[in-house]
Backbone as a chain_set.jsonl record, in Angstrom:
{"seq": "AESEEDTARAAMIRAMVEGLAERLRTAPEDADGWARLARAYDVLGETAKAQAAFAEAIARRPDDIALLTDYAGSFLKDRASGVLPPPAFAATVDRLVALAPEAPDTRWLAGLAAIQRGDDRAAAGHWRALLARMDPASPVAAELRRRIEALERD", "coords": {"N": [[-10.825, -69.968, -52.729], [-9.155, -66.47, -51.963], [-10.74, -64.541, -49.716], [-12.076, -60.837, -49.186], [-11.062, -60.384, -46.552], [-9.055, -62.063, -45.877], [-7.236, -61.478, -47.838], [-6.696, -58.809, -47.008], [-5.612, -59.442, -44.442], [-3.126, -60.729, -44.936], [-1.605, -58.796, -46.281], [-1.326, -56.927, -44.027], [0.199, -58.798, -42.886], [2.184, -58.941, -44.547], [3.277, -55.988, -44.322], [4.009, -55.619, -41.929], [5.568, -57.662, -41.556], [8.073, -56.67, -43.466], [8.565, -53.973, -42.332], [9.563, -54.905, -39.826], [11.767, -55.676, -41.166], [13.473, -53.578, -42.191], [13.752, -51.545, -39.225], [15.229, -53.195, -38.862], [17.485, -52.73, -40.601], [18.136, -50.404, -39.858], [18.981, -51.016, -37.083], [20.94, -53.496, -36.564], [22.22, -55.26, -34.672], [19.903, -56.695, -32.735], [19.78, -59.269, -31.783], [17.062, -61.129, -31.336], [15.524, -59.274, -32.866], [15.933, -60.17, -35.428], [15.328, -63.028, -34.94], [12.528, -63.344, -34.425], [12.016, -61.908, -37.379], [13.27, -64.01, -39.231], [11.908, -66.194, -38.678], [9.342, -65.644, -38.9], [9.44, -65.022, -41.944], [9.974, -67.499, -42.71], [7.538, -68.834, -42.134], [5.908, -67.656, -44.016], [6.486, -69.075, -46.146], [9.347, -68.118, -47.258], [11.945, -69.137, -47.962], [14.682, -68.577, -48.373], [14.881, -66.131, -47.662], [14.318, -65.935, -44.604], [16.155, -68.07, -44.021], [18.726, -66.261, -44.362], [18.053, -64.296, -42.522], [18.006, -66.069, -40.352], [20.423, -66.796, -40.019], [21.583, -64.025, -39.868], [20.786, -63.713, -36.776], [22.274, -66.285, -35.667], [25.047, -64.867, -36.341], [24.714, -63.409, -34.656], [24.064, -64.463, -31.751], [25.689, -67.166, -31.156], [25.607, -69.795, -29.815], [22.44, -70.668, -29.289], [20.54, -72.255, -29.066], [18.068, -73.487, -29.553], [17.722, -71.413, -31.724], [19.87, -72.061, -33.249], [18.691, -74.872, -34.675], [16.356, -74.501, -35.785], [17.342, -72.929, -37.49], [18.736, -74.803, -38.914], [16.557, -76.681, -39.261], [15.701, -74.941, -41.424], [16.904, -75.65, -43.867], [15.651, -77.845, -44.875], [13.375, -78.207, -46.045], [13.246, -78.21, -48.88], [13.416, -81.059, -49.392], [11.708, -82.864, -50.358], [11.732, -82.063, -52.534], [14.343, -83.213, -53.548], [16.614, -81.799, -53.516], [19.46, -81.189, -51.807], [20.857, -80.237, -48.774], [22.561, -77.064, -48.147], [26.356, -76.765, -48.113], [26.224, -75.724, -45.291], [24.227, -76.506, -43.997], [25.673, -78.699, -42.837], [27.366, -77.695, -40.82], [25.96, -76.375, -39.57], [24.544, -78.262, -37.878], [27.213, -79.879, -36.906], [27.574, -77.503, -34.807], [25.579, -78.25, -33.394], [25.749, -80.865, -32.56], [27.47, -80.239, -30.788], [27.418, -78.019, -29.328], [24.862, -79.789, -27.626], [24.508, -82.337, -27.734], [22.871, -84.457, -26.518], [20.188, -84.048, -26.964], [17.3, -84.645, -28.5], [16.335, -83.201, -31.254], [18.684, -82.79, -32.428], [19.818, -84.97, -32.45], [18.348, -86.228, -34.751], [18.96, -84.079, -36.739], [21.812, -84.596, -36.821], [21.733, -87.054, -37.931], [20.565, -87.488, -40.039], [22.311, -85.283, -41.638], [24.628, -86.827, -41.583], [23.964, -88.767, -43.674], [24.25, -87.23, -45.411], [26.569, -86.688, -45.649], [27.274, -89.28, -46.876], [27.532, -90.846, -44.746], [25.984, -93.732, -43.921], [26.139, -95.497, -41.344], [27.25, -93.973, -39.634], [24.999, -92.704, -39.549], [22.434, -94.258, -38.756], [23.515, -94.725, -36.265], [23.813, -92.697, -34.362], [20.415, -92.172, -34.931], [19.924, -94.439, -33.689], [20.512, -93.764, -31.364], [18.792, -91.875, -30.761], [16.393, -93.394, -30.838], [16.202, -95.052, -28.628], [15.54, -93.722, -26.136], [13.066, -92.598, -26.871], [9.369, -93.733, -26.385], [8.626, -96.843, -27.29], [6.41, -98.118, -28.182], [5.083, -95.634, -30.067], [4.264, -94.262, -33.034], [6.039, -92.561, -33.596], [8.628, -93.473, -33.673], [8.325, -96.405, -34.482], [8.623, -95.365, -37.442], [11.391, -94.441, -37.298], [12.729, -97.196, -36.638], [11.846, -98.208, -38.866], [13.548, -96.65, -40.62], [16.185, -96.937, -40.056], [16.72, -99.228, -40.518], [16.474, -99.474, -42.913], [18.909, -98.362, -43.978], [20.794, -100.059, -42.422], [20.385, -101.773, -44.41], [21.467, -101.58, -46.626]], "CA": [[-10.489, -68.195, -53.459], [-8.917, -65.771, -50.946], [-11.518, -63.474, -49.303], [-10.86, -60.069, -49.275], [-10.617, -60.238, -45.369], [-7.712, -63.019, -45.95], [-5.87, -60.774, -48.638], [-6.361, -57.86, -46.214], [-4.391, -60.144, -43.603], [-2.127, -61.207, -45.891], [-0.981, -57.374, -46.633], [-1.004, -56.865, -42.586], [1.413, -59.409, -42.489], [3.475, -58.387, -45.245], [3.565, -54.755, -43.813], [4.77, -55.886, -40.292], [7.345, -58.25, -41.416], [9.193, -55.654, -43.983], [8.809, -52.892, -41.033], [10.622, -55.458, -39.228], [12.834, -55.52, -41.789], [13.61, -52.139, -42.699], [13.791, -51.085, -38.745], [16.835, -54.475, -38.333], [18.681, -52.582, -41.363], [19.12, -49.568, -39.013], [19.449, -51.752, -35.798], [21.059, -54.868, -37.165], [22.691, -55.877, -33.54], [19.632, -57.332, -32.665], [19.398, -60.326, -32.201], [15.335, -61.189, -31.035], [14.268, -59.199, -34.507], [16.56, -61.532, -36.747], [14.712, -64.006, -34.609], [11.205, -63.137, -35.716], [12.141, -61.634, -38.97], [13.377, -65.438, -39.55], [10.32, -67.345, -37.725], [7.765, -64.898, -40.035], [9.679, -65.585, -43.73], [9.854, -69.283, -42.408], [5.289, -69.007, -41.826], [5.701, -66.649, -45.353], [7.532, -69.793, -47.249], [10.304, -67.103, -47.904], [12.782, -69.833, -46.986], [15.902, -68.417, -48.616], [15.244, -65.064, -46.702], [14.304, -66.781, -43.602], [17.68, -68.455, -43.815], [19.274, -65.04, -44.152], [17.748, -63.602, -40.972], [18.765, -66.799, -39.13], [22.13, -66.477, -39.999], [22.02, -62.659, -38.867], [20.583, -63.538, -35.538], [22.92, -66.747, -35.517], [25.975, -64.314, -36.073], [24.838, -62.5, -32.683], [23.541, -65.371, -30.502], [26.195, -68.239, -31.488], [25.304, -70.493, -29.337], [21.874, -70.642, -29.05], [20.341, -74.081, -29.418], [16.862, -73.051, -30.456], [18.064, -70.273, -33.25], [20.643, -73.199, -34.764], [17.957, -75.639, -34.692], [15.504, -73.306, -36.515], [18.002, -72.709, -39.153], [19.013, -76.118, -39.311], [15.631, -77.163, -40.134], [15.041, -74.602, -42.684], [17.752, -76.374, -44.897], [15.15, -79.274, -44.407], [12.112, -77.685, -46.308], [13.543, -78.012, -50.302], [13.74, -82.062, -49.189], [10.841, -83.474, -50.849], [12.022, -82.313, -54.027], [14.92, -84.352, -54.088], [17.184, -81.24, -53.239], [20.449, -81.494, -50.293], [20.592, -79.093, -48.091], [23.851, -76.769, -48.503], [27.286, -77.39, -46.33], [25.618, -74.446, -43.931], [23.213, -77.623, -43.068], [26.602, -79.898, -42.198], [27.962, -76.942, -40.706], [24.799, -76.053, -38.253], [24.256, -79.526, -37.034], [28.081, -79.673, -36.248], [27.308, -76.482, -33.949], [24.761, -78.313, -32.48], [26.114, -81.493, -31.791], [29.054, -79.508, -30.304], [26.124, -77.435, -28.367], [23.587, -79.966, -27.219], [24.788, -83.535, -28.425], [22.039, -85.493, -26.374], [18.472, -82.998, -27.917], [16.433, -85.342, -29.927], [16.394, -82.638, -32.637], [19.961, -82.386, -32.798], [20.347, -86.505, -32.874], [17.189, -86.419, -35.825], [19.236, -83.498, -37.631], [23.193, -85.416, -37.093], [21.397, -88.316, -38.751], [20.465, -86.226, -41.815], [23.49, -84.972, -42.232], [25.578, -87.889, -41.772], [23.039, -89.614, -44.8], [24.245, -86.511, -46.519], [28.106, -87.327, -46.111], [27.537, -90.647, -47.272], [27.966, -92.507, -43.583], [24.997, -94.126, -43.199], [26.381, -96.057, -40.322], [27.246, -92.299, -38.302], [23.696, -92.062, -39.069], [22.468, -95.509, -37.887], [24.023, -94.131, -34.836], [22.757, -91.241, -34.275], [18.716, -92.104, -34.908], [19.569, -95.397, -32.502], [20.456, -92.751, -29.232], [17.408, -91.487, -30.283], [15.23, -93.946, -30.386], [16.823, -95.425, -27.075], [14.683, -92.612, -25.667], [12.354, -93.218, -27.315], [8.445, -94.783, -26.453], [9.296, -97.924, -28.177], [5.21, -98.317, -29.401], [5.295, -94.7, -30.406], [4.453, -94.25, -34.65], [7.684, -91.743, -34.433], [9.782, -94.755, -32.696], [8.234, -97.383, -35.845], [9.293, -95.024, -38.743], [12.82, -94.517, -37.374], [13.376, -98.288, -36.428], [12.132, -98.765, -40.447], [14.53, -95.452, -41.407], [17.701, -97.407, -39.317], [16.738, -100.963, -40.925], [17.074, -99.724, -44.681], [20.319, -97.738, -44.052], [21.939, -101.114, -42.403], [20.295, -102.966, -45.431], [21.667, -101.012, -48.269]], "C": [[-9.913, -67.489, -52.331], [-10.008, -64.854, -50.608], [-11.012, -62.305, -48.833], [-10.509, -59.617, -47.426], [-8.785, -61.287, -45.079], [-6.575, -61.833, -46.678], [-5.435, -59.413, -47.84], [-5.394, -58.132, -45.15], [-3.338, -60.305, -43.79], [-0.943, -59.472, -45.825], [-0.708, -57.031, -45.334], [0.492, -57.323, -42.486], [2.176, -58.863, -42.898], [4.187, -57.174, -44.784], [4.701, -55.199, -42.71], [6.138, -56.41, -40.628], [8.416, -57.615, -42.144], [9.085, -54.512, -43.277], [9.598, -53.507, -40.038], [11.851, -55.193, -39.572], [13.935, -54.499, -41.96], [14.051, -51.726, -41.334], [15.476, -52.235, -38.335], [18.263, -54.319, -39.049], [19.464, -50.96, -40.77], [19.738, -49.881, -37.528], [19.693, -53.157, -36.13], [21.938, -55.604, -35.746], [21.155, -56.707, -32.737], [18.562, -58.714, -32.819], [18.002, -61.372, -32.356], [14.999, -60.774, -32.129], [14.786, -59.831, -35.169], [15.604, -62.822, -36.293], [13.549, -64.356, -34.881], [11.23, -62.888, -36.68], [12.147, -63.439, -39.796], [12.03, -66.766, -39.383], [8.861, -66.674, -38.985], [8.077, -64.906, -41.494], [9.001, -66.987, -43.611], [8.18, -68.694, -43.124], [5.27, -68.182, -43.624], [6.165, -67.929, -46.218], [8.303, -69.34, -48.109], [11.652, -67.714, -46.947], [13.993, -69.74, -47.164], [16.336, -66.776, -47.7], [15.001, -65.165, -45.022], [15.322, -67.44, -42.841], [18.888, -67.618, -43.677], [19.397, -64.572, -43.227], [18.194, -64.766, -39.776], [19.698, -66.736, -39.158], [22.319, -65.03, -39.955], [21.728, -63.5, -37.529], [21.676, -64.689, -34.847], [24.365, -66.008, -34.826], [26.415, -64.01, -34.789], [24.593, -63.435, -31.739], [24.072, -66.784, -30.993], [25.742, -69.595, -31.203], [24.13, -71.094, -28.958], [20.97, -71.842, -29.653], [18.956, -73.666, -30.952], [16.944, -72.344, -32.0], [18.877, -71.64, -34.67], [19.757, -74.325, -34.816], [16.792, -75.446, -35.494], [15.772, -73.353, -37.982], [18.266, -74.083, -39.807], [17.798, -76.756, -40.133], [15.017, -76.284, -41.252], [15.233, -74.995, -44.004], [16.767, -77.596, -45.598], [13.718, -79.372, -45.56], [12.466, -78.285, -47.779], [13.68, -80.44, -49.806], [12.747, -82.914, -50.307], [10.929, -83.867, -52.247], [13.325, -83.001, -54.209], [16.879, -83.028, -53.866], [18.39, -80.906, -51.785], [20.428, -80.378, -50.437], [22.333, -78.337, -48.138], [24.889, -77.114, -47.709], [26.77, -76.513, -45.307], [24.661, -75.514, -43.276], [24.602, -78.291, -42.197], [26.97, -78.764, -40.774], [27.218, -76.456, -39.183], [24.396, -77.005, -37.431], [25.644, -79.454, -36.686], [28.033, -78.98, -35.143], [26.585, -77.562, -32.832], [24.776, -79.911, -31.502], [27.37, -81.035, -31.011], [28.462, -78.766, -28.616], [25.729, -78.65, -27.656], [23.381, -81.761, -28.041], [23.612, -84.568, -28.103], [20.394, -85.132, -27.128], [18.187, -84.27, -28.97], [16.552, -84.668, -31.242], [17.672, -82.833, -33.528], [20.572, -84.23, -33.023], [19.57, -86.658, -34.463], [18.488, -85.728, -37.062], [20.575, -83.996, -37.777], [22.455, -86.864, -37.797], [21.141, -88.238, -39.961], [21.677, -85.862, -42.353], [24.598, -85.669, -42.166], [24.821, -88.797, -43.314], [24.003, -88.561, -46.082], [25.494, -86.334, -46.781], [28.372, -88.435, -46.568], [27.902, -92.057, -45.933], [26.538, -93.064, -42.557], [25.283, -95.229, -41.912], [26.965, -95.108, -39.28], [25.504, -92.291, -37.931], [22.733, -92.604, -38.322], [22.077, -95.088, -36.207], [23.237, -93.541, -33.985], [20.994, -91.477, -33.743], [18.762, -93.927, -33.975], [19.386, -94.811, -31.158], [19.322, -93.172, -29.122], [16.005, -92.055, -30.081], [15.433, -94.807, -28.78], [15.416, -94.196, -25.827], [13.236, -91.922, -25.977], [10.787, -94.064, -26.933], [8.442, -95.993, -27.368], [7.472, -98.414, -29.085], [4.88, -96.799, -30.062], [5.04, -94.606, -32.227], [5.753, -93.831, -34.684], [8.507, -92.856, -34.268], [9.596, -95.791, -34.361], [9.067, -96.665, -37.151], [10.366, -94.561, -38.483], [13.503, -95.628, -37.279], [13.462, -98.437, -38.354], [13.435, -97.927, -41.297], [15.788, -96.34, -41.04], [18.189, -98.651, -40.035], [17.199, -100.719, -42.739], [18.331, -99.083, -44.39], [21.153, -99.194, -43.789], [21.504, -102.046, -43.595], [21.371, -102.656, -46.3], [23.822, -101.214, -47.661]], "O": [[-10.298, -68.104, -51.336], [-10.23, -64.182, -51.615], [-9.94, -62.255, -48.231], [-9.8, -58.655, -47.131], [-7.821, -61.111, -44.334], [-5.491, -61.449, -46.238], [-4.303, -58.931, -47.879], [-4.49, -57.342, -44.876], [-2.469, -60.085, -42.946], [0.193, -59.316, -45.378], [0.478, -56.702, -45.292], [1.52, -56.714, -42.193], [2.983, -58.229, -42.217], [5.417, -57.125, -44.773], [5.927, -55.093, -42.749], [7.267, -56.03, -40.315], [9.574, -57.789, -41.766], [9.828, -53.714, -43.848], [10.325, -52.788, -39.353], [12.776, -54.728, -38.906], [15.14, -54.724, -41.847], [15.158, -51.245, -41.58], [16.472, -51.922, -37.682], [19.356, -54.847, -38.844], [20.578, -50.481, -40.986], [20.639, -49.272, -36.951], [18.788, -53.983, -36.013], [22.314, -56.743, -36.02], [21.585, -57.547, -31.946], [17.519, -59.063, -33.373], [17.88, -62.206, -33.253], [14.218, -61.493, -32.753], [13.962, -60.388, -35.895], [15.159, -63.571, -37.162], [13.287, -65.413, -35.457], [10.446, -63.544, -37.366], [11.344, -63.908, -40.603], [11.594, -67.786, -39.917], [7.899, -67.175, -39.567], [7.148, -64.813, -42.296], [7.987, -67.459, -44.123], [7.886, -68.3, -44.253], [4.257, -68.424, -44.281], [6.186, -67.553, -47.39], [8.337, -69.669, -49.295], [12.19, -67.284, -45.926], [14.733, -70.463, -46.497], [17.419, -66.37, -47.281], [15.595, -64.374, -44.29], [15.48, -67.488, -41.621], [19.895, -67.991, -43.076], [20.503, -64.283, -42.77], [18.597, -64.503, -38.642], [20.195, -66.555, -38.046], [23.518, -64.76, -40.021], [22.756, -64.083, -37.187], [22.088, -64.42, -33.718], [24.825, -66.165, -33.695], [27.439, -64.107, -34.112], [25.039, -63.095, -30.643], [23.22, -67.63, -31.263], [25.515, -70.434, -32.075], [24.308, -72.101, -28.272], [20.934, -72.099, -30.857], [18.871, -73.599, -32.178], [16.395, -72.67, -33.052], [18.726, -71.958, -35.849], [20.531, -75.185, -35.236], [16.245, -76.479, -35.88], [15.15, -73.586, -39.019], [18.047, -74.379, -40.981], [17.879, -77.22, -41.27], [14.06, -76.663, -41.926], [14.47, -74.91, -44.967], [17.067, -78.169, -46.646], [13.159, -80.435, -45.83], [11.658, -79.202, -47.926], [14.571, -80.83, -50.56], [13.342, -83.639, -51.104], [10.639, -84.857, -52.919], [13.376, -83.483, -55.34], [18.009, -83.475, -54.064], [17.925, -80.349, -50.791], [20.198, -79.616, -51.376], [23.28, -79.123, -48.161], [24.648, -77.71, -46.66], [27.132, -76.893, -44.194], [24.343, -75.388, -42.094], [24.538, -78.362, -40.97], [26.755, -79.247, -39.662], [27.741, -76.256, -38.087], [23.918, -76.732, -36.329], [25.613, -78.669, -35.738], [28.433, -79.633, -34.179], [26.96, -77.674, -31.665], [24.242, -80.178, -30.425], [28.22, -81.879, -30.729], [28.826, -78.884, -27.446], [26.471, -78.682, -26.673], [22.422, -82.197, -28.676], [23.262, -85.395, -28.945], [19.676, -85.951, -27.702], [18.813, -84.639, -29.963], [16.819, -85.313, -32.255], [17.782, -82.974, -34.746], [21.576, -84.557, -33.657], [20.233, -87.205, -35.344], [18.932, -86.406, -37.99], [20.879, -83.96, -38.969], [23.294, -87.706, -38.12], [21.556, -88.982, -40.849], [22.005, -86.154, -43.503], [25.614, -85.195, -42.675], [25.629, -89.524, -43.891], [24.34, -88.917, -47.212], [25.826, -85.902, -47.885], [29.543, -88.774, -46.74], [28.237, -93.241, -45.953], [26.189, -92.963, -41.381], [24.253, -95.827, -41.601], [27.136, -95.498, -38.125], [24.891, -92.068, -36.887], [22.142, -91.986, -37.437], [21.122, -95.099, -35.43], [22.335, -93.809, -33.191], [20.465, -91.141, -32.684], [17.707, -94.501, -33.704], [18.618, -95.073, -30.232], [18.749, -93.981, -28.392], [14.987, -91.626, -29.539], [14.485, -94.99, -28.015], [14.682, -94.45, -24.872], [12.596, -91.02, -25.436], [10.918, -95.26, -27.197], [8.086, -95.666, -28.5], [7.361, -98.881, -30.219], [4.045, -97.049, -30.93], [6.05, -95.072, -32.754], [6.599, -94.332, -35.424], [9.249, -92.968, -35.244], [10.5, -95.88, -35.191], [9.963, -97.25, -37.76], [10.781, -93.999, -39.497], [14.684, -95.61, -37.628], [14.465, -98.649, -39.036], [14.087, -98.353, -42.249], [16.537, -96.434, -42.012], [19.332, -99.078, -40.196], [17.885, -101.401, -43.5], [19.1, -99.85, -44.97], [21.994, -99.573, -44.604], [22.186, -103.049, -43.804], [22.15, -103.536, -46.666], [24.717, -100.936, -48.458]]}, "num_chains": 1, "name": "protein.A"}
């Protein structure tokens, strides 16, 4: 059960987020404001609103790798339910590959986008390149090896 303090804090956060959203309606060129709003909506679990705000921020800063990475990541929130990311996910990942092909997040996301396109071989290639830059003893590396082996088995 939420305490009165938690309820008051949530209401204050909601009011701040809505205030920022209202300010951006009158000052839409504020890319930093859109990025803050996107991340706030993301924290609140309002994925659709977060994605809309990320799109606004990216329209103003199309080469911002952190924004593009966070935007692409927002499409993966529904993965557990089996919902495939929309075409905007692949387009965002393609932009990341063009801007920062060797970034670990880019390699990971590029592998997921390749799987979505049905190209398991390309996915394994992206993830092998990522694996080569990781500590081979790490749990993440072990998981990545498992995923690569599964792709190559199918």
